[in-house]
C-alpha positions, -999 to +999 in steps of 0.1 A: +253-043-255+276-073-249+288-057-216+253-060-203+247-097-210+250-108-174+225-082-159+201-090-187+204-127-180+198-120-143+166-102-151+153-129-175+161-156-149+144-137-122+112-133-143+114-170-152+118-180-116+088-159-105+065-176-131+075-210-117+056-202-086+086-206-064+088-182-034+100-148-047+124-143-018+142-175-026+142-168-063+158-134-056+185-148-034+191-179-056+196-159-088+220-136-070+241-164-056+240-183-090+253-152-108+280-148-082+296-178-098+286-171-134+299-136-132+331-147-115+324-124-085+349-129-057+333-150-029+346-126-003+320-102-018+292-124-002+306-115+032+299-078+025+263-088+015+259-107+048+271-076+067+247-054+048+218-078+056+227-078+093+232-040+097+207-028+071+178-051+079+180-074+109+194-049+134+177-018+118+158-001+146+134+015+121+123-020+109+108-026+144+079-003+132+068-029+107+056-056+132+041-030+155+021-013+127+010-048+115-001-057+150-020-024+154-039-030+122-048-066+130-059-057+165-081-029+152-096-053+127-105-076+156-120-048+177-152-044+155-146-006+152-148-009+114-181-028+116-197-003+139-185+026+116-198+009+085-232+004+101-233+040+112-224+053+077-250+029+061-277+045+082-266+079+072-266+072+034-293+045+034-318+066+014-296+074-016-284+051-045-249+039-039-251+047-002-235+015+009-207+018-016-200+053-003-199+039+032-174+013+022-152+039+007-152+061+037-146+032+061-117+022+038-102+057+042-106+058+080-093+023+085-064+029+061-052+055+085-054+030+113-044-004+098-024-005+066-029-042+062-043-049+028-054-085+032-072-078+065-089-047+051-102-063+019-114-094+037-130-073+065-148-050+041-158-080+019-173-100+047-191-070+061-204-053+030-204-077+001-234-099+012-254-068+019-245-053-015-255-084-033-287-087-013-296-051-023-290-060-060-258-040-064-239-045-096-214-072-089-187-052-107-193-020-087-194-040-054-161-058-062-143-027-074-155-006-045-144-031-018-110-039-035-101-002-041-111+009-006-092-020+010-060-010-008-059+025+005-042+012+036-009+007+018-007+045+009-024+065+037-002+067+068+008+050+089+017+027+061+043-001+063+051+006+026+062+041+035+083+029+064+102+005+041+105+029+012+118+056+036+143+032+049+154+021+015+158+057+002+172+070+035+147+098+038+124+111+066+095+087+074+077+117+089+079+136+057+067+106+037+037+101+061+028+138+057+034+137+019+011+107+014-019+122+033-033+144+006-028+119-023-045+093-002-074+115+005-076+125-031-078+089-042-106+082-017-124+113-029-121+103-065-135+068-057-165+085-039-170+109-069-170+080-093-196+062-072-218+093-070-216+099-108-222+064-119-251+058-094-267+091-104-265+081-141-279+046-134-294+042-099-303+006-107-266-005-103-267+005-066-302+007-052-308+024-018-312+003+013-347-009+022-338-025+055-338-011+090-357+017+106-355+052+092-337+078+114-331+115+111-299+128+096-289+143+130-294+110+148-273+092+121-246+119+124-245+116+162-240+078+159-213+083+133-194+108+154-195+084+183-179+056+163-154+079+147-139+092+180-118+061+188-101+056+154-095+094+150-078+096+184-056+066+175-046+082+142-038+115+159-018+097+186+003+079+160+008+106+134+006+135+158+035+121+179+057+118+148+048+153+134+053+169+168+087+153+171+077+136+203+082+101+190+102+083+162+082+062+137+091+031+157+080+046+190+048+059+173+041+024+161+044+011+197+019+038+207-004+026+180-001-010+190-008-003+226-037+020+217-053-006+194-050-032+222-067-008+246-095-002+221-100-039+216-103-043+254-128-014+256-149-031+229-146-064+248-128-081+219-094-086+237-098-124+240-070-148+242-078-162+208-078-128+192-045-119+208-029-152+197-042-148+162-029-112+160+006-122+172+008-152+148-003-132+118+021-104+128+050-129+130+041-144+096+037-110+078+070-097+093+089-128+085+076-126+049+088-090+046+122-096+061+128-127+040+120-107+008+143-079+020+171-104+025+166-120-009+164-086-026+196-075-009+215-104-023+200-099-058+206-061-059+241-064-047+252-089-073+231-071-100+250-039-094+283-058-092+278-072-127+269-038-141+231-038-138+229-002-124+249+012-153+227-008-177+195+007-162+210+042-162+221+039-199+187+025-209+167+052-192+189+080-206+188+065-241+150+065-241+142+096-221+157+131-228+144+152-199+135+149-162+098+144-167+102+119-196+126+099-173+101+101-145+072+089-167+093+061-181+102+049-146+065+052-134+054+032-165+079+005-157+069+002-121+032+001-132+040-028-155+060-046-129+030-043-105+012-068-128+037-095-118+054-085-086+044-075-051+052-040-038+079-054-015+100-069-043+096-038-064+106-016-036+137-035-026+149-043-062+138-013-083+141+017-059+178+014-052+184+014-090+162+043-099+166+066-069+201+078-078+188+086-114+159+107-101+180+124-074+203+136-101+176+152-122+164+188-120+127+191-112+130+226-098+131+215-061+156+229-035+175+197-029+176+160-037+159+151-004+127+169-015+130+153-049+132+118-034+103+125-010+081+134-039+094+104-059+088+080-030+051+091-027+046+088-064+060+053-063+037+045-033+006+057-053+018+037-083+024+006-063-011+007-049-022-004-084-002-036-080-028-049-056-056-045-082-039-054-116-043-089-128-030-116-131-014-113-096-035-085-079-036-098-044-067-078-034-086-096-062-078-130-048-085-119-012-120-109-023-125-140-044-116-161-015-145-148+006-170-140-021-201-162-029-199-184-060-220-161-081-193-134-080-167-147-105-132-136-110-142-121-144-166-097-127-139-088-101-114-081-129-139-060-148-150-042-116-115-029-107-108-014-141-124+020-134-106+022-100-072+014-116-078+043-141-087+065-111-054+056-094-036+065-126-054+098-126-044+104-090-008+096-099-009+121-128-022+148-105+006+143-081+031+144-109+017+176-125+011+193-091+039+184-068+025+206-041-001+179-034+027+159-020+051+185-008+029+211+008+020+193+040+056+182+048+067+218+043+041+231+066+047+206+094+085+211+092+082+248+093 
């Protein structure tokens, strides 16, 4: 145990630094540099870290996809496509209890495949749907849980910046990850909708049907819905289709998406100078945040491994778990707990490089380690989606609280997300027990 004093001390200092409220990226880098001296690591080793940061992050062509996907999502949010889609769905489901909640979930799925920006998605859905839900006397908890869960689907359903970064960290195909995450993402969206249907059937008073607007026939409502679905579906097919067909790399597909979103905003007459400037500024801020965390995590991970942290993790996992699936469940449990305190970016850059070699060396019955890592990466992505919903630092909860009326308190928001977190855990278990949910689509598209 004494040989692991330094890595244990690094972990404890990292946790302590995070709870001080200091920026996580600076805490990661600072703890790494501090233990360079405490661990008597040769200073020349820092030069190798600088080289790794430059070649692995700053000049990485794949990382160009991140700002492009961010810009695509922000521009789509400005284009009012989601608003039009929500109104069309609301008309379709207006006469049934929970119709608006179902509409929010469906819009969350569609926009997740177009944006991937959690903050923008939650705020957008909250501003559009929450006032109407409360006016219709929806349960505050159901309204909050529906909006937060639907908004977080964007981090899982491709094109997702999380999958781009995870694929780069694990050095596996981004296209395979995109395809592998499609079915799990749709399953989660379907489970959300099923939960809403069941709860509103049992107690219709928690989500009364809409009483506003003129009544229209189902065919008319479907026609309007199809009209507003065309643009986002074409954009999704353009981005994902170009990757699957091998016509474009993920970075090139991201550029296609950014251009397509800009054209859609222009068609919708929302391509104003103010919207363009706002999108560029927000893209720059988000990208800078991600890159800064990546740099800090690189410093921390390199020093952590240098002082024996990777061996400590491997010994600890092997001492507790005796088989492949026990090891996998242990790692998934640890990532779930870390999601209470850390963002997915920090978890991805710090934890994945430590656990990936362990998983790759286990026998789950797959043909090779690349397939194992693809499956593992999608499981991690499903798991990390919960980090946006779990208190005390679930960012989706605070995004919603920031735009919610005073009567919707943080206690109602916390209580409202509990069923949806349990649904996410159920979705994760399904993907573990039935790997084909993740691996079937990549196998079909490759073959």
